[in-house]
N, C-alpha and C positions, 0 to 999 in steps of 0.2 A: 683231323686227329689221325687219320690213316697215315699221313706222311710222317708224323712224329713217331708212330709205332714202328714204321719201317726204319727210320733213322736210329731209334733206340736198339732195335734188333741188329742193325748193321754195326753199330758201335760195340755192342756186347760181343758180337761175332769177331770183330777186329781185335778186341782185347783178349778174347779166348785164343785166337790164332797166335797173337804175339806171346801169350803165356806158354802155349804148347811149343812154339819155336824156341823160346828161351830155355825151357826145360830140356828140350832135345839137345841144344847146343851145350848146355852145362854137362849133361850126361856124356856126350861125346868127348868133351874136353877132359872129363875125369877118366874116361876109358883110355884116351890117348896118353894122358899123364901116367897112368898105371903101366901101359905098355912100354913107355920110355924108361920108366924106373926098372922094369923087369929086364929090358935089354941092357941098360947100364949095369945092373947087378950081375947079369950073366957074363958080361965081358970084363967086369972089374973096373969100370970107370966110375969115378966119383964125380957127381954133378958139378962140384965147384972146380974141378980140373978140366971140365969139358970145353969151356970157352970163356972168353973175357966177360960176357954178359953174366954168366953164372957166377963168376968170381966177384963181380961188382954187387950182385944181389946178395951174395953170402956175407959180404962185409956190411 
């Protein structure tokens, strides 16, 4: 039974680690998006005019 306990703790630790990593990535992504929007606003660039990918997404 000791091996199963170790395996259970390892899996729970792995799931917690993945959850923390995902939360960190999402928060960083939101921060980067906010910075980009601020830069675009400060220089007067509309996101849809910035590049071809943005134009395709806007449509």
